[in-house]
C-alpha positions as CSV (number, residue, x, y, z in Angstrom):
1,E,-4.6,13.2,-18.5
2,V,-4.3,11.8,-15.0
3,Q,-2.8,14.1,-12.3
4,L,-2.1,13.6,-8.8
5,V,-1.4,16.4,-6.4
6,E,-0.2,15.8,-2.9
7,S,-0.3,18.3,0.0
8,G,-0.2,18.3,3.8
9,G,3.4,17.6,4.6
10,G,5.5,19.7,7.0
11,L,7.6,19.6,10.0
12,V,6.2,17.8,13.1
13,Q,7.5,16.6,16.4
14,A,7.7,12.9,17.2
15,G,4.5,11.7,18.6
16,G,2.5,14.1,16.6
17,S,0.1,13.6,13.6
18,L,-0.2,14.5,9.9
19,R,-2.9,14.1,7.4
20,L,-1.7,14.1,3.8
21,S,-4.0,14.6,0.9
22,C,-3.8,13.3,-2.8
23,A,-6.2,15.2,-5.0
24,T,-6.6,13.2,-8.4
25,S,-8.2,14.1,-11.6
26,G,-8.5,12.5,-15.0
27,M,-9.5,9.1,-13.8
28,N,-12.4,7.0,-13.0
29,F,-11.8,6.5,-9.3
30,A,-13.3,3.1,-9.2
31,D,-10.7,1.7,-11.7
32,W,-7.6,2.5,-9.9
33,S,-5.6,1.8,-6.8
34,I,-4.2,4.8,-5.1
35,G,-1.1,4.4,-2.9
36,W,1.0,6.3,-0.6
37,F,4.7,5.6,-0.8
38,R,7.6,7.3,0.7
39,Q,11.3,7.7,0.1
40,A,13.9,8.7,2.5
41,P,17.3,9.9,1.3
42,G,19.5,7.2,0.0
43,K,16.6,4.6,0.4
44,E,14.3,2.9,-2.1
45,R,10.8,4.2,-2.4
46,E,8.4,2.0,-0.3
47,E,4.8,1.5,0.0
48,V,2.9,2.8,3.0
49,A,-0.9,2.3,2.3
50,I,-3.0,1.6,-0.6
51,I,-6.7,2.0,-1.1
52,S,-9.1,0.9,-3.8
53,S,-12.7,0.1,-4.9
54,R,-13.9,3.4,-3.6
55,G,-12.4,2.9,-0.2
56,T,-13.6,-0.6,0.6
57,D,-10.2,-2.3,0.1
58,T,-7.3,-1.1,2.0
59,R,-3.8,-2.4,2.8
60,Y,-1.0,-1.0,5.0
61,A,2.7,-1.6,5.5
62,E,4.0,-3.3,8.6
63,S,5.7,0.0,9.5
64,V,2.5,2.1,9.9
65,I,-0.1,-0.6,11.0
66,G,-2.1,0.5,13.9
67,R,-1.1,4.2,13.5
68,S,-2.2,5.1,10.1
69,T,-5.4,5.4,8.1
70,I,-6.0,5.6,4.5
71,S,-9.3,6.8,3.3
72,S,-10.9,8.4,0.2
73,D,-13.5,11.1,-0.4
74,N,-15.1,9.7,-3.7
75,A,-17.0,12.9,-4.3
76,K,-13.9,14.9,-4.2
77,N,-11.6,12.1,-5.9
78,T,-9.3,12.7,-3.1
79,V,-7.3,10.2,-0.9
80,Y,-5.9,11.0,2.4
81,L,-3.4,9.3,4.7
82,Q,-3.5,10.0,8.4
83,I,-0.5,9.0,10.3
84,D,-0.3,9.2,14.1
85,S,2.4,8.7,16.6
86,L,4.9,9.9,14.1
87,K,8.6,8.8,14.5
88,P,11.7,10.3,13.0
89,E,12.0,7.3,10.9
90,D,8.8,8.4,9.1
91,T,10.8,11.4,7.6
92,A,10.6,11.1,4.0
93,V,9.1,12.5,0.8
94,Y,5.6,11.0,0.5
95,Y,4.2,10.4,-2.9
96,C,0.8,9.2,-4.1
97,G,0.7,6.9,-7.0
98,A,-2.2,5.4,-9.1
99,L,-2.1,1.9,-10.5
100,W,-4.9,0.9,-13.0
101,G,-6.7,-2.4,-12.9
102,L,-5.8,-3.9,-9.6
103,V,-7.5,-3.6,-6.2
104,A,-5.5,-2.8,-3.1
105,S,-5.2,-6.5,-2.0
106,K,-3.5,-7.1,-5.4
107,A,-1.6,-4.0,-5.7
108,M,0.3,-4.4,-2.3
109,G,3.7,-5.6,-3.3
110,I,3.8,-4.4,-6.7
111,S,7.0,-2.4,-7.3
112,W,6.5,1.4,-7.5
113,R,8.3,1.3,-10.7
114,N,5.1,-0.5,-12.3
115,W,2.8,2.1,-11.0
116,H,1.3,4.3,-13.8
117,W,1.1,7.8,-12.4
118,W,2.8,10.0,-9.5
119,G,2.5,13.2,-7.9
120,Q,5.3,15.5,-7.2
121,G,5.7,14.5,-3.5
122,T,5.3,16.3,-0.2
123,Q,8.1,16.3,2.4
124,V,7.4,15.1,6.0
125,T,10.1,15.8,8.6
126,V,9.7,14.3,12.0
127,S,11.9,15.9,14.7
128,S,13.0,14.0,17.8
């Protein structure tokens, strides 16, 4: 069974940084795209960044380009999301999801409803 477990969320001041972790199990890392999504209260879940092909293919949403880095530790089957220069509008529950069979360049733009597996989420709150 595939499992995704997020960690690393918390309360941070605007301008600060966070690194989120998504530990995966039950999957062949090479066959999946792993994506970070976020959902703010009253809003639709939106993609933030996606990685695939053991870290060789990455894509970012416009809202985080230039201040975020998605990476993977293939030995640990773990994906990380580093976000710098955090803004209050980054406040949301951050989820990692897994999509089988598409690389990141193809997975970007696929609705979160079509992703196959999800973690439980981790809250990120950015204070102004």
